[in-house]
Every structure is written in structure tokens, then in C-alpha cells.
C-alpha positions as CSV (number, residue, x, y, z in Angstrom):
1,X,-67.5,123.4,-20.7
2,X,-66.9,124.3,-17.1
3,X,-63.6,125.5,-15.5
4,X,-63.3,125.4,-11.7
5,X,-67.1,124.9,-11.6
6,X,-67.8,128.0,-13.7
7,X,-69.5,127.5,-17.1
8,X,-67.6,129.0,-20.1
9,X,-68.6,129.6,-23.7
10,X,-66.7,127.4,-26.0
11,X,-66.5,126.8,-29.8
12,X,-66.4,123.6,-31.6
13,X,-62.9,122.6,-32.7
14,X,-61.1,124.9,-30.4
15,X,-58.6,123.7,-27.8
16,X,-59.1,124.0,-24.0
17,X,-56.3,126.6,-23.9
18,X,-58.0,128.8,-26.6
19,X,-61.3,128.5,-24.7
20,X,-59.8,129.5,-21.4
21,X,-57.7,132.4,-22.7
22,X,-60.7,133.6,-24.7
23,X,-62.6,133.7,-21.5
24,X,-59.9,135.7,-19.7
25,X,-58.3,132.8,-17.8
26,X,-54.5,132.9,-17.6
27,X,-53.7,130.5,-14.7
28,X,-54.1,126.8,-15.7
29,X,-52.1,125.0,-13.0
30,X,-50.2,125.3,-9.7
31,X,-46.5,124.4,-9.1
32,X,-45.2,122.6,-6.1
33,X,-44.5,126.1,-4.5
34,X,-48.1,127.2,-5.2
35,X,-47.2,129.5,-8.1
36,X,-49.7,129.8,-10.9
37,X,-48.6,128.9,-14.5
38,X,-50.4,129.4,-17.8
39,X,-49.8,128.5,-21.4
40,X,-46.3,129.2,-22.7
41,X,-45.3,127.4,-25.9
42,X,-48.8,126.7,-27.3
43,X,-47.6,123.6,-29.2
44,X,-47.4,120.8,-26.6
45,X,-43.7,121.1,-25.8
46,X,-43.5,123.0,-22.4
47,X,-46.3,121.2,-20.5
48,X,-47.0,124.4,-18.6
49,X,-50.7,124.4,-19.6
50,X,-51.6,121.1,-17.9
51,X,-55.2,120.8,-16.6
52,X,-57.5,118.2,-15.2
53,X,-60.1,117.1,-17.8
54,X,-63.1,115.0,-16.6
55,X,-61.1,113.7,-13.7
56,X,-58.0,112.9,-15.8
57,X,-54.9,114.9,-14.8
58,X,-51.9,116.0,-16.9
59,X,-53.9,116.9,-20.0
60,X,-52.2,119.6,-22.2
61,X,-54.8,122.3,-22.7
62,X,-53.2,123.4,-25.9
63,X,-53.5,120.0,-27.5
64,X,-56.9,119.0,-26.0
65,X,-60.0,119.8,-28.1
66,X,-63.1,121.0,-26.1
67,X,-66.2,118.8,-25.9
68,X,-69.7,119.5,-24.8
69,X,-70.1,118.9,-21.1
70,X,-66.3,118.8,-20.5
71,X,-65.3,119.5,-16.9
72,X,-61.9,121.2,-16.6
73,X,-60.0,122.1,-13.4
74,X,-56.7,123.6,-12.5
75,X,-53.9,121.0,-12.4
76,X,-52.2,120.5,-9.0
77,X,-48.4,119.9,-8.9
78,X,-48.8,116.2,-8.9
79,X,-51.7,113.9,-9.5
80,X,-52.9,112.1,-6.3
81,X,-51.7,108.5,-5.7
82,X,-53.8,105.9,-7.3
83,X,-55.1,108.2,-10.0
84,X,-56.8,106.2,-12.7
85,X,-54.9,105.7,-16.0
86,X,-57.2,105.0,-19.0
87,X,-54.4,103.5,-21.1
88,X,-54.4,99.7,-21.6
89,X,-51.1,98.2,-20.3
90,X,-48.9,97.7,-23.3
91,X,-51.7,97.2,-25.8
92,X,-49.2,97.1,-28.6
93,X,-50.2,97.4,-32.2
94,X,-47.2,96.7,-34.4
95,X,-47.2,98.0,-38.0
96,X,-44.4,98.0,-40.6
97,X,-45.3,100.7,-43.2
98,X,-43.1,101.2,-46.2
99,X,-42.6,104.9,-45.3
100,X,-43.3,106.6,-42.0
101,X,-43.3,110.4,-41.8
102,X,-43.2,111.9,-38.4
103,X,-44.6,115.4,-38.4
104,X,-47.6,117.0,-40.2
105,X,-46.2,120.4,-40.9
106,X,-44.8,121.9,-44.1
107,X,-41.9,119.4,-44.5
108,X,-43.9,116.3,-43.3
109,X,-46.9,116.9,-45.5
110,X,-44.8,117.5,-48.6
111,X,-42.7,114.4,-47.8
112,X,-45.7,112.1,-47.3
113,X,-47.4,113.4,-50.5
114,X,-44.3,113.0,-52.6
115,X,-43.6,109.5,-51.4
116,X,-47.2,108.5,-52.0
117,X,-47.2,110.0,-55.5
118,X,-44.3,107.7,-56.3
119,X,-46.3,104.7,-55.3
120,X,-45.1,104.0,-51.7
121,X,-47.5,103.1,-48.9
122,X,-47.1,106.0,-46.5
123,X,-48.1,106.6,-42.9
124,X,-47.9,110.1,-41.4
125,X,-47.9,110.5,-37.6
126,X,-48.6,113.9,-36.1
127,X,-49.1,114.9,-32.5
128,X,-51.6,117.7,-33.2
129,X,-55.3,117.1,-33.6
130,X,-55.2,118.7,-37.1
131,X,-52.6,118.8,-39.8
132,X,-50.7,121.9,-40.8
133,X,-48.0,122.3,-38.1
134,X,-47.0,125.7,-36.9
135,X,-46.7,127.4,-40.3
136,X,-49.7,126.0,-42.0
137,X,-52.0,125.8,-39.0
138,X,-55.6,126.1,-40.2
139,X,-58.7,127.9,-38.9
140,X,-60.6,125.8,-36.4
141,X,-64.0,124.3,-37.3
142,X,-65.9,127.0,-35.4
143,X,-64.8,129.7,-37.8
144,X,-64.8,130.0,-41.5
145,X,-63.9,132.4,-44.3
146,X,-66.6,134.2,-46.2
147,X,-64.8,133.1,-49.4
148,X,-61.5,131.6,-50.5
149,X,-60.4,135.2,-51.5
150,X,-60.6,136.1,-47.8
151,X,-57.8,133.7,-47.0
152,X,-54.2,134.9,-46.9
153,X,-51.6,132.9,-48.8
154,X,-50.4,131.0,-45.8
155,X,-53.9,129.6,-45.0
156,X,-54.6,128.9,-48.7
157,X,-51.3,127.1,-49.4
158,X,-51.6,125.1,-46.2
159,X,-55.1,123.9,-47.1
160,X,-54.1,122.9,-50.6
161,X,-51.1,120.9,-49.3
162,X,-53.2,119.2,-46.7
163,X,-55.8,118.2,-49.3
164,X,-53.2,117.1,-51.7
165,X,-51.6,114.9,-49.1
166,X,-54.9,113.3,-48.2
167,X,-55.8,112.8,-51.8
168,X,-52.5,111.0,-52.4
169,X,-53.7,108.2,-50.1
170,X,-51.5,108.8,-47.1
171,X,-52.6,107.1,-43.9
172,X,-52.8,109.9,-41.2
173,X,-52.4,109.3,-37.5
174,X,-53.4,112.6,-35.9
175,X,-53.1,113.1,-32.2
176,X,-50.3,110.6,-32.1
177,X,-47.8,111.3,-29.4
178,X,-44.3,109.9,-30.2
179,X,-42.7,109.0,-27.0
180,X,-39.7,106.9,-28.1
181,X,-37.3,106.1,-31.0
182,X,-35.0,103.1,-30.9
183,X,-32.5,102.0,-33.5
184,X,-32.6,101.0,-36.2
185,X,-36.1,102.5,-36.9
186,X,-38.6,101.7,-34.2
187,X,-41.0,104.5,-33.3
188,X,-43.3,104.2,-30.3
189,X,-46.6,106.0,-30.3
190,X,-49.5,106.7,-28.0
191,X,-52.3,107.3,-30.4
192,X,-55.4,109.5,-30.2
193,X,-57.4,106.5,-28.8
194,X,-54.8,106.2,-26.0
195,X,-53.5,102.9,-27.4
196,X,-49.8,102.0,-27.7
197,X,-48.4,101.5,-31.2
198,X,-45.0,100.4,-32.5
199,X,-44.1,101.5,-36.0
200,X,-41.2,99.9,-37.8
201,X,-41.0,101.5,-41.2
202,X,-38.6,100.5,-44.0
203,X,-37.9,104.1,-44.6
204,X,-38.3,106.9,-41.9
205,X,-38.6,110.6,-42.6
206,X,-38.3,112.8,-39.5
207,X,-40.0,116.2,-40.1
208,X,-40.6,117.1,-36.5
209,X,-40.1,120.9,-37.0
210,X,-38.9,123.2,-34.2
211,X,-39.9,125.0,-31.1
212,X,-39.2,128.5,-29.9
213,X,-36.0,129.3,-28.0
214,X,-36.5,130.2,-24.4
215,X,-34.7,133.2,-22.8
216,X,-35.0,133.3,-19.0
217,X,-35.6,136.7,-17.4
218,X,-37.4,137.9,-14.3
219,X,-41.1,137.2,-14.6
220,X,-41.0,134.8,-17.5
221,X,-43.1,132.2,-15.7
222,X,-46.0,134.6,-14.9
223,X,-49.4,133.6,-16.4
224,X,-49.8,135.8,-19.5
225,X,-46.2,135.4,-20.6
226,X,-46.0,133.2,-23.7
227,X,-44.1,132.6,-26.9
228,X,-45.0,134.5,-30.1
229,X,-45.9,131.2,-31.7
230,X,-48.4,130.5,-29.0
231,X,-50.0,133.9,-29.6
232,X,-50.1,133.3,-33.3
233,X,-51.8,129.9,-32.8
234,X,-54.5,131.5,-30.6
235,X,-55.1,134.3,-33.1
236,X,-54.9,132.5,-36.4
237,X,-56.4,129.1,-35.6
238,X,-59.0,130.2,-32.9
239,X,-59.5,133.9,-33.3
240,X,-58.5,134.5,-29.7
241,X,-56.3,137.4,-28.6
242,X,-53.6,136.6,-26.0
243,X,-54.6,139.6,-23.9
244,X,-56.4,142.9,-23.9
245,X,-53.1,144.9,-24.2
246,X,-49.9,143.1,-25.0
247,X,-46.2,143.6,-25.8
248,X,-44.3,141.5,-28.3
249,X,-40.5,141.3,-27.9
250,X,-37.5,139.3,-29.2
251,X,-35.7,138.9,-32.5
252,X,-36.8,137.8,-35.9
253,X,-39.5,138.2,-38.6
254,X,-42.2,136.1,-36.9
255,X,-42.6,138.8,-34.3
256,X,-43.4,141.4,-37.0
257,X,-45.9,139.1,-38.6
258,X,-47.7,138.3,-35.4
259,X,-47.7,142.0,-34.2
260,X,-49.1,143.1,-37.6
261,X,-51.8,140.4,-37.6
262,X,-52.9,141.2,-34.1
263,X,-52.9,145.0,-34.7
264,X,-54.9,144.5,-37.9
265,X,-57.5,142.6,-35.8
266,X,-57.8,145.6,-33.5
267,X,-55.8,144.1,-30.7
268,X,-54.0,146.7,-28.6
269,X,-50.3,146.1,-29.2
270,X,-48.4,148.4,-26.9
271,X,-45.1,147.9,-28.7
272,X,-42.9,145.6,-30.8
273,X,-39.5,145.3,-29.3
274,X,-36.8,144.1,-31.7
275,X,-33.2,143.4,-30.6
276,X,-31.8,144.0,-34.1
277,X,-30.9,147.6,-35.1
278,X,-33.2,149.6,-37.3
279,X,-32.6,148.9,-41.1
280,X,-30.4,151.6,-42.5
281,X,-27.7,152.1,-45.0
282,X,-25.5,149.5,-43.3
283,X,-28.2,146.9,-43.8
284,X,-29.0,147.8,-47.4
285,X,-27.0,144.9,-48.7
286,X,-29.0,142.4,-46.7
287,X,-32.3,144.0,-47.8
288,X,-31.4,144.1,-51.4
289,X,-29.9,140.6,-51.2
290,X,-33.2,139.1,-50.2
291,X,-35.3,140.5,-53.0
292,X,-33.9,138.4,-55.9
293,X,-34.5,135.1,-54.0
294,X,-38.0,135.7,-52.4
295,X,-39.3,139.1,-53.4
296,X,-42.8,138.3,-52.2
297,X,-41.6,137.5,-48.7
298,X,-39.6,140.8,-48.6
299,X,-42.7,142.6,-49.7
300,X,-44.7,140.9,-46.9
301,X,-42.1,142.2,-44.4
302,X,-42.6,145.7,-45.7
303,X,-46.3,145.3,-45.5
304,X,-46.1,144.3,-41.8
305,X,-44.2,147.4,-41.1
306,X,-46.8,149.6,-42.9
307,X,-49.6,147.9,-40.9
308,X,-47.8,148.6,-37.6
309,X,-47.2,152.2,-38.5
310,X,-50.8,152.7,-39.6
311,X,-52.1,151.2,-36.4
312,X,-49.8,153.3,-34.3
313,X,-47.7,150.5,-32.9
314,X,-44.2,151.7,-31.9
315,X,-41.3,149.5,-33.1
316,X,-38.4,149.7,-30.7
317,X,-35.3,148.6,-32.7
318,X,-32.2,147.9,-30.7
319,X,-34.1,147.1,-27.5
320,X,-34.7,144.1,-25.4
321,X,-37.3,143.0,-22.8
322,X,-35.5,142.8,-19.5
323,X,-38.2,142.1,-16.9
324,X,-41.9,141.3,-16.5
325,X,-43.7,142.2,-13.3
326,X,-47.0,141.4,-11.8
327,X,-48.8,139.8,-8.9
328,X,-50.0,136.4,-10.0
329,X,-50.1,137.4,-13.7
330,X,-48.4,139.7,-16.2
331,X,-49.1,143.4,-15.4
332,X,-46.0,145.3,-16.6
333,X,-43.1,144.8,-19.1
334,X,-39.8,146.6,-18.9
335,X,-37.5,147.1,-21.9
336,X,-34.0,148.6,-22.2
337,X,-32.0,149.8,-25.2
338,X,-28.9,148.0,-26.6
339,X,-25.7,149.9,-27.3
340,X,-23.9,149.5,-30.6
341,X,-21.6,147.0,-28.8
342,X,-24.6,144.9,-27.8
343,X,-24.7,146.0,-24.1
344,X,-27.9,146.8,-22.3
345,X,-28.4,150.3,-20.9
346,X,-30.5,149.7,-17.8
347,X,-30.4,153.4,-16.9
348,X,-32.8,154.1,-19.8
349,X,-35.6,151.6,-19.3
350,X,-39.2,152.0,-20.4
351,X,-42.2,150.3,-18.8
352,X,-45.5,149.3,-20.5
353,X,-48.7,148.4,-18.6
354,X,-49.8,145.2,-20.3
355,X,-51.7,142.0,-19.4
356,X,-49.8,139.7,-21.9
357,X,-46.2,139.5,-23.1
358,X,-45.3,137.4,-26.2
359,X,-41.6,136.7,-26.9
360,X,-39.8,135.1,-29.8
361,X,-36.0,134.7,-30.0
362,X,-35.7,132.3,-32.8
363,X,-36.1,128.5,-32.9
364,X,-34.5,125.3,-31.8
365,X,-34.7,122.1,-34.0
366,X,-36.9,119.4,-32.5
367,X,-34.1,116.8,-33.1
368,X,-34.6,114.5,-30.1
369,X,-35.8,111.6,-32.3
370,X,-32.9,112.0,-34.8
371,X,-30.4,112.1,-31.9
372,X,-32.0,109.1,-30.2
373,X,-31.6,107.1,-33.4
374,X,-27.9,108.0,-33.7
375,X,-28.0,110.5,-36.5
376,X,-24.8,112.6,-36.6
377,X,-25.2,116.3,-35.8
378,X,-22.8,119.2,-35.6
379,X,-23.1,122.4,-33.6
380,X,-23.6,125.5,-35.7
381,X,-22.1,128.4,-33.7
382,X,-23.6,131.0,-36.0
383,X,-27.1,129.8,-35.6
384,X,-26.8,128.6,-32.0
385,X,-28.2,125.0,-32.5
386,X,-27.4,121.5,-33.8
387,X,-27.6,120.8,-37.5
388,X,-28.1,117.2,-38.7
389,X,-25.5,115.7,-41.1
390,X,-27.5,114.8,-44.2
391,X,-27.0,114.7,-48.0
392,X,-29.0,116.6,-50.6
393,X,-32.0,114.3,-50.2
394,X,-32.0,114.5,-46.4
395,X,-30.5,111.1,-45.9
396,X,-28.7,111.1,-42.5
397,X,-25.7,109.0,-41.3
398,X,-28.2,106.2,-40.4
399,X,-29.4,104.0,-43.2
400,X,-33.0,104.7,-44.4
401,X,-33.5,107.7,-42.0
402,X,-34.1,111.1,-43.5
403,X,-34.6,114.5,-41.9
404,X,-36.5,117.3,-43.6
405,X,-37.3,120.9,-42.6
406,X,-36.5,122.7,-39.4
407,X,-35.8,119.5,-37.5
408,X,-32.5,119.2,-39.2
409,X,-31.5,122.9,-38.7
410,X,-33.6,126.0,-39.2
411,X,-34.3,126.5,-42.9
412,X,-37.7,128.3,-43.1
413,X,-41.1,127.1,-44.3
414,X,-40.3,127.2,-48.0
415,X,-37.0,125.4,-47.9
416,X,-38.7,122.9,-45.5
417,X,-41.3,122.1,-48.2
418,X,-38.6,121.5,-50.9
419,X,-36.6,119.3,-48.5
420,X,-39.7,117.3,-47.6
421,X,-40.5,116.7,-51.3
422,X,-36.9,115.6,-52.0
423,X,-36.8,113.3,-49.0
424,X,-40.2,111.7,-49.9
425,X,-39.0,110.9,-53.5
426,X,-35.7,109.6,-52.2
427,X,-37.4,107.3,-49.6
428,X,-39.8,105.9,-52.2
429,X,-37.0,105.4,-54.7
430,X,-35.0,103.4,-52.1
431,X,-37.9,101.0,-51.9
432,X,-37.9,100.5,-55.7
433,X,-40.7,103.0,-56.5
434,X,-39.3,105.1,-59.3
435,X,-40.9,108.5,-59.4
436,X,-43.3,109.2,-62.3
437,X,-41.9,111.7,-64.9
438,X,-43.9,114.6,-63.6
439,X,-42.7,113.9,-60.0
440,X,-39.1,113.6,-61.3
441,X,-39.3,117.0,-63.1
442,X,-40.9,118.6,-60.0
443,X,-38.1,117.3,-57.8
444,X,-35.5,118.9,-60.1
445,X,-37.3,122.2,-59.9
446,X,-37.6,122.0,-56.2
447,X,-33.9,121.2,-55.8
448,X,-33.1,124.4,-57.7
449,X,-35.5,126.5,-55.6
450,X,-34.0,125.1,-52.4
451,X,-30.7,126.8,-53.1
452,X,-32.5,130.0,-53.7
453,X,-34.5,129.7,-50.4
454,X,-31.2,129.2,-48.6
455,X,-29.7,132.3,-50.0
456,X,-32.9,134.2,-48.9
457,X,-32.6,132.9,-45.3
458,X,-29.0,134.0,-45.2
459,X,-30.0,137.5,-46.3
460,X,-32.9,137.5,-43.8
461,X,-30.8,136.7,-40.8
462,X,-28.2,139.2,-41.8
463,X,-31.1,141.8,-41.6
464,X,-32.1,140.5,-38.1
465,X,-28.5,140.1,-36.7
466,X,-28.5,140.7,-33.0
467,X,-26.7,139.6,-29.8
468,X,-27.7,136.1,-28.8
469,X,-28.3,136.0,-25.1
470,X,-28.7,132.9,-22.9
471,X,-28.8,133.5,-19.1
472,X,-27.5,137.1,-19.1
473,X,-30.9,138.6,-18.2
474,X,-31.5,136.2,-15.2
475,X,-31.2,137.3,-11.6
476,X,-30.2,134.9,-8.8
477,X,-33.9,134.0,-8.2
478,X,-34.8,133.7,-11.8
479,X,-35.9,130.2,-12.8
480,X,-33.7,128.7,-15.5
481,X,-35.5,125.4,-15.4
482,X,-39.2,126.2,-15.4
483,X,-40.3,122.6,-14.8
484,X,-38.3,121.8,-11.8
485,X,-38.0,125.3,-10.3
486,X,-34.2,125.5,-10.5
487,X,-32.9,129.0,-10.1
488,X,-29.9,130.7,-11.7
489,X,-28.3,130.9,-8.3
490,X,-28.6,127.2,-7.6
491,X,-27.0,126.3,-10.9
492,X,-24.2,128.7,-10.4
493,X,-23.6,127.3,-6.9
494,X,-23.4,123.8,-8.4
495,X,-20.8,125.0,-10.9
496,X,-18.9,126.8,-8.2
497,X,-18.7,123.5,-6.4
498,X,-17.0,121.9,-9.3
499,X,-19.8,120.5,-11.4
500,X,-18.7,121.2,-15.0
501,X,-20.8,118.8,-17.1
502,X,-24.4,119.2,-18.1
503,X,-25.3,115.6,-17.1
504,X,-23.8,116.1,-13.6
505,X,-25.6,119.4,-13.2
506,X,-28.8,117.6,-14.1
507,X,-28.3,114.9,-11.4
508,X,-27.2,117.4,-8.8
509,X,-30.0,120.1,-9.3
510,X,-32.7,118.2,-11.2
511,X,-32.5,120.9,-14.0
512,X,-33.7,119.2,-17.2
513,X,-35.6,116.4,-15.4
514,X,-39.0,118.0,-15.9
515,X,-41.8,117.5,-18.3
516,X,-40.2,119.5,-21.1
517,X,-37.1,117.3,-20.9
518,X,-34.7,120.2,-20.9
519,X,-35.8,121.7,-24.2
520,X,-35.9,125.2,-22.7
521,X,-33.2,125.1,-20.0
522,X,-30.8,122.8,-21.8
523,X,-29.4,125.3,-24.3
524,X,-29.1,128.0,-21.6
525,X,-27.3,125.7,-19.2
526,X,-25.0,124.4,-21.9
527,X,-24.0,128.0,-22.8
528,X,-23.3,128.8,-19.2
529,X,-21.0,125.8,-18.9
530,X,-19.2,126.7,-22.1
531,X,-18.7,130.2,-21.0
532,X,-17.3,129.2,-17.6
533,X,-15.1,126.4,-18.8
534,X,-14.0,127.9,-22.1
535,X,-15.1,124.8,-23.9
536,X,-16.8,125.3,-27.3
537,X,-20.3,123.9,-27.7
538,X,-20.7,120.7,-29.7
539,X,-23.1,117.8,-30.2
540,X,-22.5,116.4,-26.7
541,X,-22.9,119.7,-24.8
542,X,-26.7,119.3,-24.5
543,X,-28.8,116.9,-22.5
544,X,-28.8,113.4,-24.0
545,X,-32.2,112.4,-25.4
546,X,-33.9,109.8,-23.3
547,X,-37.1,107.9,-23.7
548,X,-39.8,108.8,-23.1
549,X,-39.0,112.0,-25.1
550,X,-42.3,113.4,-23.8
551,X,-44.3,112.4,-20.7
552,X,-46.8,109.6,-21.2
553,X,-48.8,107.5,-18.8
554,X,-46.8,104.5,-17.5
555,X,-49.6,102.3,-19.0
556,X,-48.3,103.2,-22.4
557,X,-44.9,101.7,-21.7
558,X,-45.5,99.0,-19.1
559,X,-45.8,95.3,-20.1
560,X,-48.7,93.3,-18.8
561,X,-48.1,91.4,-15.6
562,X,-48.3,88.1,-17.4
563,X,-45.2,88.8,-19.5
564,X,-41.6,89.7,-18.7
565,X,-39.1,91.5,-20.9
566,X,-38.3,88.3,-22.7
567,X,-41.9,87.6,-23.7
568,X,-42.3,84.7,-21.2
569,X,-44.0,84.5,-17.8
570,X,-42.4,86.6,-15.1
571,X,-40.3,84.7,-12.5
572,X,-41.9,83.8,-9.2
573,X,-40.6,85.6,-6.1
574,X,-39.0,82.4,-4.8
575,X,-37.2,81.9,-8.2
576,X,-35.1,85.1,-7.6
577,X,-31.9,84.6,-5.6
578,X,-31.9,86.6,-2.4
579,X,-28.1,87.0,-2.5
580,X,-25.9,87.6,-5.5
581,X,-23.7,84.8,-6.8
582,X,-20.2,84.6,-5.3
583,X,-17.9,87.1,-6.8
584,X,-20.6,89.6,-7.8
585,X,-21.6,92.8,-6.0
586,X,-25.1,93.6,-5.1
């Protein structure tokens, strides 16, 4: 593979992003202002890692697998006019599976397997090139374990679940980009062969997972700044370190896991910065409360701490990352302590010389498909995100539509698996496929375990309780909307001028109109509006989901020139009235 004309060593099965980062490349594209950007989310959501591959622009490096002889170049702000599109115009393939599962992570795999074991014909569509999702991501083909015993439990459990799903006879569509969802249950897909598909299942299970919450601060768009999940994907799946010396910051248990795994692999972790206070007597109830429900996970957490201590990685509890500095890439990270009242003390900052910063501040449900289909949601102020309204089997307010796992509200990987299994059984039963006795017994056990997992999650987040920030760290020139380059000052000016609704702000400033569709800036802007207006956040405070929910070539949507929207020939130019009928306005 070559990048910008330079040959690079690449491994079979790794993504373009993994190859570039592994070869020390951090800048993948240029913005309209000429600024460099690199990978941020690592899971196909942010579109910051766009590159040109073999003459085709707008290819996500984190989702594109390398191939021998591949030519990769930096992506300019916009593709040149007349750029070739290799997608057939509206080459629709329409299928009507009994059960469609969207998402190939913990919940989706379990849902597909359970429904198939009940006798249903199941199709699973997943955007990634390989099954497993974020939690059960597997080692790429280029690497292998010396033995099964060398795997950790996360790898092993994921491999077993993937194999069980495939053995159950599930039809898998990998590399399938879902770009639209239309009532009652129509899912539009651009598949791995760049063909358009329409799936109209009788039962639909949405297991689309979550993505990491963004927290804008000075320097968060510099190449080398990425989410903790992106760093974990590079390390676990591709054995690539995000940098030579890095800092991990944010809030939550994932940061501890990633810091420990990187440190154990001899990566230089300068510090782990955690917003929550250090565990002490005041948090003993939360610690003890977690043990009865998931003792093994609590023990893992303690093991991560021991690893960090053994490797000499300082853990800065009650601190936050406040700024990242560098010329063209990450070079320095600045952290500050939090007072007992949750206020930053900027007079006692500490700086770390690093070439990568990884941040994780929790997650947001990937609920755009459920919202587009009309499923009712409510805003959970304690967790800071929308939660789908669903029954014990995951059935939503819309008939024959289920939601399982983090897509419905952050539940954790173990609860996601239980929810997926229950949703799969319920969807199959709704089609007349009664579960075999062993599946029925397993469903009962999983329902009981689900309650236990929920109690563990409550104890876990009591342990990691910390102030939830939105735009408080941003300066006037900090970009709140990464995609469209909209600054904090510009948004504040629009609100000063009387714009008090998120849709109006979007039209006035273009915030939320970029490739990520407002996934990162939307919650921040909604919180700013709520604070200014005194209006509590609710289901309608965020950007409304619109198709396409992710960017796709126009050829995936456009109808052929021989057909209009009604299915007949298009009208001739002289058939169209040049003036509107009397009484109507143009």
C-alpha cells in the first residue's frame, strides 16, 4: 500500500487507519480551512478519517480494509466536480426476511442467534467488515494467538458468540451501511458490493449499539486526538499503539481497561486522568454493591488498577483534561483538578508531553434508526441521553420493532446480550416460531440475569459519578461542530440574536449539517440551549434524524433516469407547466 506516494508496510486484514497510524501517520484529510484531521471515533461515525482510495474519495479509513497495491492519498475538503461514483443508480434488491437484526455486536449477535434457534429465517446487517461490534471486536487476520489460553475472556466469549450465530444459519451482510429507515419497517442499505438494497422484514430488531460522547475543548480536533474506543480498536484488533507516548482522560471504566491493556503491552502511558474522585470510605457502598451482581467484573477493575500501578502509570482522580496543544498534531496535554464542588482549578494545571490523547466520557445510544421509525423515547437526565420506551422483551411503541442493547439506553455488554436474546426469542415467537424447550429455559435464566446486570451498572456508575460537562471547557474559538467548523462563539452569537431552537441554530450556523449528522455537537448544543432558556431536555431537544443517516453516494439513492417517483416514465420538459395554476403560489 502507498500513502501520498510513499510505500507503507501493511498487514492482511487491517484497516487503512490501522496501517497509517502504525506507520506514524496521524493526518488523513484536510478541512476547508486547510487544517489537518485524523481518526477520531474509530468506528465509522465521525467521518474524520476520510481518505482517497484508488481514486475514490470519501472512504472511511477506519472501515476500509487494506489490499495489496492499494493507493491511498489525503482527502481534500471536497471531491472535485465530476468525480466518478462506482454505485449503480438505484440498483435495488428488495428482500423481505422474517427477522432482520441491525448490528453485529453483543446484542445483535445474541438476538440473531436466538431467533434462528427458534426456527426463524434471520438476516443480520452490520456496517463493519467483521462481526463483533465494539465490545467483541476480534483480532485481525494478520495476527493470531499462540493458543486459546492466550485469549482473554472478552476475545474468547466474542469468538464463541460469532461462531454460534453463524452455526445457527443466520444470513450475514457485513460491510452493509444502513442509510435510511422508513415506517413501518423499511431499511435501506448500501452493501459491501456497493449495491443498494431495501429490506422489509416482518420483525425488526435494532441493536445498533452506541458511540462515545464528545466533549469539545481546545485542541480536540488535532491529529492524534481520538476516543478511547478508537485507541482500543487499534490495540486489540490490529496491535497498533495510538502513539509513542499518550494520555488517557475522561470518565468511566473503559478508560481504565484501555490504559491497563496499553501499559501491559509496553506502551508509554503518561497518565490516566479520571474525573471521578478516588475510591474511599464514601464510595465503599458502591464498591461493595457491585460485587454480589458481577464479582468477576469488579475483580477485573481491581486488576486494571494493579497493572497501572505496577507499570508506574499515575492515576489522577478528580482531574480533567482542559486543553491539548500542538502545531499540526498533538504535542502537549493540560489537565486541572476538580474541587469537591465539581469546579475546575485552573491555577493548578499540569502538562504532559505526549503525541496522542485518548478521551472517553461515556456513550450515547445510536438511536437514529429507532427515532426515524417513530419509536417513543424519553430523556434520562441522570444518564444524559435518550432511552427508548420498550417492554421486557425490547418491543417498542411501534409494532414488530424491537430495540436491544445500548441502542435503547446504555446498559453494558452483559445486559445487552441478555436483551438481545430475549428480543430474538420474542420476535420469532411473534411469527409463530415457538422456542424449543432449551431456548425457553435459557430465556428465563437470562431474564433473571438481566435484573442482576442492571443492579451492577447502577453500582458501577455510582462509583464513577462525576460532573457531566458539555461546552464548559470550550473557548470562543473552539469548534463545537467539528464537521462544519462552527465555533462556540458563533453559536453563542446566534443564540444572542434570539435563535433558541436547535433546528433554527442548525439552519443559521450549519452546525449539525456535516457528515456525522450532529452526533457529536448535537448533545452539546442542546445542553447549551437548555441552560440558556431554562427548558429541560426532552426527546425533541436534539436534532431530528433525517435520511440519509450517514453519508452515501447519490447513486445509492437516485432513481434511474427512465423512472420517476411513481415508477413510470419521467415527464417531458414541455409537459411541465411553466406557470402555476391560478390561485397557487410558486
